[in-house]
C-alpha positions in Angstrom: 0.0 0.0 0.0 1.3 3.4 -0.9 2.4 6.1 1.5 0.2 9.2 1.8 1.4 12.8 2.2 0.7 14.3 5.6 0.0 17.9 6.7 -1.3 18.2 10.3 -4.9 19.2 10.3 -7.4 20.1 13.0 -7.0 21.4 16.5 -6.9 19.3 19.7 -5.9 15.7 20.4 -2.3 16.7 21.2 -1.9 13.8 23.7 -2.7 11.3 21.0 -1.2 13.1 18.0 2.4 13.4 19.5 3.0 9.7 20.0 1.3 8.8 16.7 3.7 10.9 14.7 6.8 10.1 16.8 9.6 8.4 14.7 9.1 5.1 16.6 5.4 5.2 17.0 3.7 1.8 17.5 0.8 0.6 15.4 -1.4 0.9 18.5 -0.4 4.6 18.9 -1.4 5.3 15.3 -4.7 3.4 15.6 -5.7 5.1 18.8 -5.1 8.5 17.3 -6.9 7.7 14.0 -10.0 6.4 15.9 -10.1 9.5 18.0 -9.8 11.7 14.9 -12.6 9.8 13.0 -14.9 10.2 16.0 -14.3 14.0 15.9 -14.1 14.5 12.1 -17.7 14.4 11.0 -17.5 15.6 7.4 -14.2 17.3 7.9 -12.1 15.9 5.0 -8.8 17.2 6.4 -9.3 15.4 9.7 -10.4 12.3 7.8 -7.3 12.4 5.7 -5.1 12.8 8.7 -6.8 9.8 10.2 -6.2 7.8 7.0 -2.5 8.6 7.1 -2.3 7.3 10.7 -4.2 4.2 9.7 -1.9 3.4 6.9 1.1 4.0 9.1 -0.4 1.5 11.6 -0.9 -1.0 8.9 2.7 -0.7 7.7 3.9 -1.2 11.3 1.7 -4.2 12.1 -1.2 -5.3 9.8 -2.6 -7.5 12.5 -2.7 -4.9 15.3 -6.5 -4.3 14.9 -8.9 -6.8 13.3 -10.9 -4.2 11.4 -7.9 -2.1 10.4 -8.0 -2.9 6.7 -11.7 -2.3 6.5 -11.3 1.1 8.3 -8.6 2.1 5.8 -10.8 1.2 2.8 -13.8 2.9 4.2 -11.9 6.1 5.2 -10.2 6.1 1.8 -13.6 5.8 0.2 -14.9 8.8 2.3 -12.0 11.1 1.2 -12.0 9.7 -2.4 -8.5 8.4 -2.4 -9.4 5.9 -5.1 -5.9 4.4 -5.6 -5.9 3.5 -1.9 -9.4 2.2 -2.1 -8.4 -0.2 -4.9 -5.3 -1.4 -3.1 -7.1 -1.9 0.3 -10.1 -3.7 -1.3 -7.9 -5.9 -3.4 -6.4 -7.2 -0.1 -9.8 -7.5 1.5 -11.3 -9.5 -1.4 -8.3 -11.8 -1.4 -9.2 -12.6 2.2 -12.9 -12.8 1.6 -14.3 -12.6 -2.0 -17.9 -12.2 -0.6 -17.1 -9.0 1.4 -20.0 -6.9 0.2 -18.5 -3.6 1.7 -15.2 -4.2 -0.1 -17.1 -4.9 -3.4 -19.1 -1.6 -3.1 -16.0 0.5 -2.2 -14.0 -1.1 -5.0 -16.9 -0.5 -7.5 -16.8 3.3 -6.6 -13.1 3.4 -7.4 -13.4 1.5 -10.6 -16.4 3.7 -11.7 -14.3 6.8 -11.0 -12.0 5.8 -13.8 -15.0 5.4 -16.1 -15.0 1.6 -16.2 -18.8 1.2 -15.7 -18.9 -2.4 -16.9 -16.5 -3.5 -14.3 -18.1 -1.4 -11.6 -21.5 -2.8 -12.4 -20.1 -6.4 -12.2 -18.7 -5.7 -8.8 -22.0 -4.2 -7.6 -24.0 -7.1 -8.9 -21.7 -9.4 -7.0 -22.3 -7.3 -3.9 -26.1 -7.7 -4.4 -25.7 -11.4 -4.9 -23.7 -12.0 -1.7 -25.9 -9.5 0.3 -29.4 -9.9 -1.1 -31.8 -7.3 0.0 -29.0 -4.9 1.0 -30.4 -1.4 0.2 -26.9 0.2 0.1 -25.6 -2.3 -2.6 -28.9 -2.0 -4.6 -28.7 1.8 -4.4 -25.1 1.9 -5.6 -26.0 -0.5 -8.5 -29.0 1.8 -9.4 -26.7 4.8 -9.6 -24.1 3.0 -11.7 -26.8 1.9 -14.1 -28.2 5.5 -14.2 -24.8 6.8 -15.2 -25.0 4.5 -18.2 -28.3 6.1 -19.2 -30.3 3.0 -18.5 -33.0 5.0 -16.7 -35.9 2.6 -16.6 -33.7 -0.1 -15.1 -32.2 2.4 -12.6 -35.7 3.6 -11.6 -36.9 0.0 -10.9 -33.9 -0.6 -8.6 -34.5 2.7 -6.8 -38.1 1.8 -6.2 -36.9 -1.6 -4.8 -34.5 0.3 -2.5 -37.4 2.5 -1.2 -39.6 -0.6 -0.7 -36.8 -1.9 1.6 -35.9 1.5 3.1 -38.9 3.9 2.8 -37.1 6.6 4.8 -34.0 6.7 2.5 -33.9 10.4 1.5 -30.9 9.7 -0.8 -32.8 7.1 -2.8 -35.9 9.3 -3.0 -33.7 12.2 -4.2 -32.1 10.0 -6.9 -35.6 8.8 -8.0 -36.8 12.4 -8.2 -34.1 13.2 -10.8 -35.3 10.4 -13.0 -38.9 11.5 -12.6 -38.0 15.1 -13.6 -35.8 13.9 -16.5 -38.9 12.1 -17.9 -41.3 15.0 -17.4 -43.1 13.7 -14.4 -42.8 17.0 -12.7 -45.6 16.7 -10.0 -44.0 13.7 -8.5 -40.4 14.8 -9.2 -40.5 18.2 -7.7 -42.2 16.8 -4.5 -39.6 14.0 -4.2 -36.8 16.5 -4.9 -37.5 18.1 -1.5 -35.9 15.0 0.0 -32.5 16.7 -0.4 -33.4 18.9 2.6 -33.1 15.8 4.8 -29.4 15.3 4.1 -28.3 18.9 3.3 -28.1 20.0 6.9 -24.4 19.5 7.2 -23.8 21.5 4.0 -25.8 24.6 4.8 -23.8 27.8 5.1 -24.1 30.3 7.9 -26.5 32.5 6.0 -28.9 29.6 5.3 -28.7 28.6 9.0 -29.5 32.2 9.9 -32.4 32.4 7.6 -33.9 29.2 9.1 -33.6 30.8 12.5 -35.3 34.1 11.7 -37.9 33.2 9.0 -40.3 30.5 8.0 -39.9 28.2 5.0 -42.0 29.4 2.2 -44.6 26.8 1.1 -46.1 28.9 -1.7 -48.5 31.0 0.5 -49.4 34.6 -0.4 -46.6 37.2 -0.3 -48.9 40.1 0.4 -46.9 42.5 2.6 -44.2 39.9 3.1 -40.6 39.5 2.1 -39.1 36.3 0.8 -35.4 35.5 0.5 -34.5 32.9 -2.1 -31.0 31.5 -1.6 -28.8 29.7 -4.0 -28.1 26.0 -3.2 -26.3 22.9 -4.5 -23.9 23.2 -7.4 -23.3 26.0 -9.9 -25.1 24.1 -12.6 -28.2 23.8 -10.5 -28.2 27.5 -9.8 -27.7 28.3 -13.5 -30.7 26.1 -14.4 -33.1 27.2 -11.7 -32.4 31.0 -11.8 -34.8 31.1 -14.8 -37.7 30.8 -12.4 -36.8 34.0 -10.5 -38.6 36.3 -13.0 -41.8 34.2 -12.6 -41.5 34.5 -8.8 -41.0 38.3 -9.1 -44.2 38.4 -11.2 -46.0 36.5 -8.5 -44.7 38.9 -5.8 -45.9 41.9 -7.8 -49.4 40.5 -8.0 -49.4 39.7 -4.3 -47.9 42.9 -3.2 -44.7 41.4 -1.7 -40.9 41.5 -2.1 -38.5 38.9 -3.3 -34.7 39.0 -2.7 -32.2 36.6 -4.1 -29.4 35.8 -1.6 -26.3 34.8 -3.5 -22.6 35.6 -3.3 -21.1 32.9 -5.5 -18.9 33.1 -8.6 -22.0 33.5 -10.9 -23.3 36.6 -9.0 -22.7 39.1 -11.8 -24.3 36.8 -14.4 -27.4 36.4 -12.2 -27.6 40.2 -11.6 -28.1 40.8 -15.3 -30.9 38.2 -15.3 -33.0 39.5 -12.4 -35.9 41.9 -12.9 -35.4 45.4 -11.7 -37.6 44.9 -8.6 -35.9 41.7 -7.5 -32.6 42.7 -6.0 -29.6 40.5 -5.1 -28.1 40.6 -1.7 -24.7 39.2 -0.9 -25.2 39.2 2.9 -28.2 38.9 5.2 -29.1 42.6 5.0 -32.9 42.1 5.2 -34.9 40.3 7.8 -37.4 38.3 5.7 -40.7 36.7 6.6 -40.0 33.6 4.5 -37.0 31.8 3.0 -36.9 29.3 0.1 -34.1 27.3 -1.7 -33.7 28.2 -5.3 -34.2 24.6 -6.3 -37.6 24.5 -4.6 -39.1 27.2 -6.8 -40.5 24.8 -9.5 -42.5 23.0 -6.7 -43.7 26.2 -5.0 -44.7 27.9 -8.3 -46.4 24.8 -9.6 -44.2 24.3 -12.7 -45.7 21.2 -14.4 -44.5 21.5 -17.9 -41.3 22.5 -19.7 -42.8 25.0 -22.1 -40.5 28.0 -22.7 -37.5 26.4 -21.0 -35.5 26.7 -24.2 -35.9 30.5 -24.3 -32.7 32.5 -23.6 -32.6 33.9 -20.1 -28.9 34.6 -19.4 -26.7 37.2 -21.1 -23.0 37.6 -21.2 -21.2 40.8 -20.0 -20.8 42.8 -23.2 -17.6 44.3 -21.8 -16.1 40.9 -21.5 -17.4 39.3 -24.7 -15.8 39.7 -28.1 -16.1 37.9 -31.3 -13.9 34.8 -31.2 -13.9 34.6 -27.3 -15.0 31.2 -26.2 -14.9 29.7 -29.7 -14.1 26.0 -29.7 -13.6 23.3 -32.2 -14.0 19.6 -31.7 -11.3 17.5 -33.3 -13.9 15.9 -35.6 -15.0 19.3 -37.1 -13.1 21.0 -40.0 -14.1 24.6 -38.9 -14.6 26.2 -35.5 -18.1 26.4 -34.0 -19.3 28.7 -31.3 -20.5 26.9 -28.2 -20.7 27.7 -24.5 -18.2 25.8 -22.3 -18.3 25.0 -18.6 -15.1 23.1 -17.8 -15.8 22.5 -14.1 -18.7 22.8 -11.7 -18.6 22.9 -7.9 -15.3 21.1 -6.9 -16.7 19.6 -3.7 -19.5 17.7 -5.5 -18.9 14.0 -6.0 -19.9 14.1 -9.7 -17.6 17.0 -10.6 -14.7 14.7 -11.6 -16.7 12.8 -14.2 -19.1 15.6 -15.3 -16.4 18.2 -15.9 -14.1 18.4 -18.9 -10.5 19.3 -18.0 -8.5 20.2 -21.1 -6.1 17.2 -20.8 -9.1 14.8 -21.0 -11.0 16.6 -23.7 -11.1 16.3 -27.5 -12.0 20.0 -27.7 -9.5 22.7 -28.6 -9.9 26.4 -27.7 -9.6 29.0 -30.5 -8.9 32.6 -29.7 -10.0 33.9 -33.1 -13.0 33.3 -35.3 -12.4 32.9 -39.0 -15.1 34.7 -41.1 
């Protein structure tokens, strides 16, 4: 197993950290420190990574010091998306027990990360075989199949997962995306709200503050009221859903209310050019509202049940930054350049960014600085 680089992360735990990083630390010193770190880490990737380094150091000192050590290494590597380490750890685990369902699922994620969906699906089907009725394995299989555009098959698996685990917010969320994709908006928008159940740890300070001082908007009248809509999820989601803000502004005018868009992300200036004059953008919590609502909840609250008009333009480039030839690109298969919008990367922290982005070194597209008339 390969060594990992280490930079100390996170405060506290000095009594355990010092012996764990001493030149002659024992495997038990490293395991004790790693276990304490993991208990404290929550979603903190830096602390998880430091724990992983300590676990690997323990394994290198004595692979038998803790019965679950290799499993913990594989699981923690999975959590921090160290896919090379996931593959090496799960290879050892599956050598010991080829029916280890957890190792199969973790290995499938690493294999899928390098775009080998056939091999990932095979691993997940084996996990389902050795652990029949396991909702986690079935859910991962459904997502692997969904990424291969086999949507009906993926939906059937997700409904099976929900039959086994009716309270699975993640499965309901993934089902909602398939429903929305196929135009079943009434069911899809309602099920899409399931994201709220697992987004608590990802809310920023402003969103927490909004929840403390205002009520969630359920679509009620805005007469004499102020509603703050906040951006959420990835940049692509915000780009897609901001089209509904003018409809909300129209609703507020009819009701006699006020709508504010709370956003301070990298797309702020683009959004400012999109908003109606009476719907202002605030970058901090300047106004105390009566209601708050996530941007991605607007289709549900506004009763959007068809996609009519979604193809109409609603974003505009900054004329001071746009010039003929800027952003012109040419796929390798095309003899002449073609104008097309490009988004190389989305939000870096999202798990799908690595496979849904298009870094230049992995792309068959070339950028051109000039347009030939």
